[in-house]
C-alpha positions in Angstrom: 53.6 -29.7 120.4 50.3 -27.9 120.3 49.0 -26.5 117.0 48.8 -22.8 116.4 45.5 -21.4 117.4 44.9 -19.5 114.3 41.6 -18.1 113.2 39.5 -20.1 110.8 36.4 -19.7 108.8 34.5 -21.6 111.5 35.1 -18.8 113.9 33.4 -15.9 112.2 33.4 -13.5 115.1 37.1 -13.8 115.7 37.8 -13.6 111.9 35.7 -10.4 111.7 37.6 -8.9 114.6 40.9 -9.9 113.0 40.0 -8.3 109.7 38.8 -5.1 111.3 41.8 -4.8 113.6 44.2 -5.7 110.9 42.7 -3.2 108.5 42.8 -0.5 111.1 46.4 -1.3 112.1 47.4 -1.3 108.4 45.8 2.0 107.7 47.4 3.7 110.8 50.8 2.3 110.0 50.8 3.3 106.3 49.3 6.7 107.2 52.1 7.3 109.7 54.7 6.3 107.2 53.5 8.7 104.5 53.1 11.5 107.1 56.7 11.0 108.2 57.9 10.7 104.6 56.2 14.0 103.6 57.9 15.7 106.6 61.4 14.6 105.8 61.4 15.4 102.1 63.8 18.3 101.6 64.3 18.6 105.4 67.5 17.1 106.8 66.4 17.2 110.4 63.3 18.4 112.0 62.5 19.5 115.6 61.5 16.0 116.6 64.8 14.6 115.4 66.7 17.3 117.2 64.9 16.7 120.4 65.6 12.9 120.2 69.3 13.5 119.6 69.4 15.9 122.5 67.8 13.3 124.9 70.2 10.6 123.7 73.2 12.9 124.2 72.2 13.7 127.7 71.8 10.0 128.5 75.2 9.2 127.0 76.9 12.0 129.0 75.2 11.0 132.2 75.9 7.3 131.8 78.9 6.6 129.5 78.6 2.8 130.3 75.3 2.8 128.5 76.9 3.0 125.1 78.4 -0.5 125.4 75.0 -2.0 126.1 73.4 -0.1 123.2 76.1 -1.4 120.8 75.3 -4.9 122.0 71.5 -4.5 121.6 71.8 -2.9 118.1 73.5 -6.0 116.8 70.3 -8.0 117.1 68.8 -5.9 114.3 71.7 -6.3 111.9 71.8 -8.7 109.0 74.8 -10.3 110.7 72.4 -11.6 113.4 69.1 -11.7 111.6 70.3 -13.9 108.7 71.7 -16.8 110.8 68.8 -16.4 113.3 66.3 -16.7 110.5 68.0 -19.9 109.3 67.7 -21.4 112.8 64.0 -20.4 112.9 63.5 -21.9 109.4 65.0 -25.2 110.6 63.0 -25.2 113.8 59.7 -24.5 112.0 60.4 -27.1 109.3 61.2 -29.8 111.8 57.8 -29.2 113.5 55.9 -29.3 110.2 55.2 -25.6 109.9 56.4 -25.3 106.3 54.1 -22.5 105.4 55.4 -20.4 108.3 59.0 -21.0 106.9 57.8 -19.6 103.6 56.0 -16.7 105.3 59.0 -15.7 107.4 61.3 -16.0 104.4 59.1 -13.7 102.3 58.8 -11.3 105.2 62.6 -11.0 105.6 63.6 -11.0 102.0 60.9 -8.7 100.7 61.3 -6.4 103.7 65.0 -6.0 102.9 64.2 -5.3 99.2 61.5 -2.8 100.1 63.7 -1.0 102.6 66.5 -0.8 100.0 64.2 0.6 97.4 62.7 3.2 99.8 66.1 4.4 100.9 67.1 4.8 97.3 63.8 6.7 96.6 64.0 9.1 99.5 67.8 9.4 99.4 68.0 11.0 102.9 71.6 11.3 104.1 72.5 9.7 107.4 73.3 12.0 110.3 76.8 13.5 110.2 77.2 12.9 113.9 76.9 9.1 113.7 78.9 7.3 116.3 79.3 4.2 114.1 80.9 3.9 110.7 78.3 3.3 108.0 78.4 2.6 104.3 79.0 5.4 101.9 76.5 7.5 100.1 74.7 4.8 98.3 71.3 3.1 98.7 72.5 1.0 101.7 74.1 4.0 103.3 71.0 6.2 103.2 68.9 6.9 106.3 65.1 6.8 105.6 63.6 4.5 106.6 65.7 2.6 109.2 66.6 -0.9 108.0 67.2 -2.1 111.6 63.7 -1.0 112.6 61.9 -2.4 109.5 63.7 -5.8 109.5 63.3 -6.1 113.3 59.6 -5.7 112.9 59.6 -8.3 110.1 61.5 -10.8 112.1 60.5 -10.3 115.7 57.0 -9.2 114.7 56.4 -12.5 112.8 57.8 -14.5 115.7 55.5 -12.6 118.0 52.5 -13.4 115.8 53.4 -17.1 116.1 53.7 -16.9 119.9 50.2 -15.3 120.0 49.0 -18.4 118.2 50.4 -20.5 121.0 48.8 -18.3 123.6 52.1 -16.8 124.6 51.0 -13.1 124.5 53.5 -12.1 127.2 56.4 -13.4 125.3 55.0 -11.9 122.1 54.9 -8.5 123.8 58.5 -8.9 125.0 59.6 -9.6 121.4 57.8 -6.5 120.1 59.4 -4.4 122.9 62.8 -5.8 122.0 62.3 -4.8 118.4 61.3 -1.3 119.6 64.4 -1.1 121.7 66.6 -2.1 118.8 65.2 0.7 116.7 65.8 3.3 119.5 69.5 2.2 119.7 69.9 3.7 116.2 68.8 7.1 117.5 71.1 6.8 120.5 74.1 6.1 118.2 73.1 8.9 115.8 73.1 6.5 112.8 69.4 7.3 112.2 67.0 10.1 112.9 64.0 9.3 115.1 61.7 9.8 112.1 63.8 7.2 110.2 63.1 4.7 113.0 59.4 5.5 113.3 59.0 5.2 109.6 60.8 1.8 109.7 58.4 0.6 112.3 55.4 1.9 110.5 56.5 0.5 107.1 57.5 -2.8 108.7 54.1 -3.3 110.4 52.2 -2.3 107.2 54.2 -4.6 105.0 53.9 -7.5 107.5 50.2 -7.1 107.7 49.8 -6.9 103.9 52.0 -9.9 103.4 50.1 -11.9 106.1 46.7 -11.0 104.5 48.0 -12.1 101.1 49.3 -15.4 102.3 46.1 -16.1 104.2 44.0 -15.3 101.1 46.2 -17.6 99.0 45.8 -20.4 101.6 42.0 -20.0 101.7 41.8 -20.0 97.9 43.8 -23.3 97.7 41.5 -25.0 100.2 38.3 -23.7 98.7 
């Protein structure tokens, strides 16, 4: 199996591009997250959330069969799927000698879940009352902002996409990112999250994944120095 085509110190041009691009993406994602967070504080639902629910309601009324597909897709962002899927990926990476990627994905998933739980407890935004699925009660795990499905989907599928880019499989990587985006949108369709919850989950997930990746890369470079 080919080795991951990751940037190295011997490729300064690519490394500089990666640093600049990563820094820009991190700044944009964190900026978007805090912009959304400021907008939802003390405001149950804004105009953007209302419009998103209205669009979802029209789709559901026009094509009732779509709800079954949405319920299927949303499962791929739940812990019931992500936990066993992560274990399978850990095993696959370990068998192929990519132990550091096992550690990175483990940190991305576990720390992403902890961060999402802390953020939900901090913002304490109630879930939509029109939810089509039963959710947990009014505790940290039952809160709405940011979306755990969106954040953890970015952590899991985003990291796998990064690995695929290392193998030169950019098309598959783009499909994985699109799949993560679709999972997030199902939460809006089902009224279990506001659109701003999902966008904040995406933004927070991207920012955290980039920060974690930069930290692990710096640690690896320090060990080899």
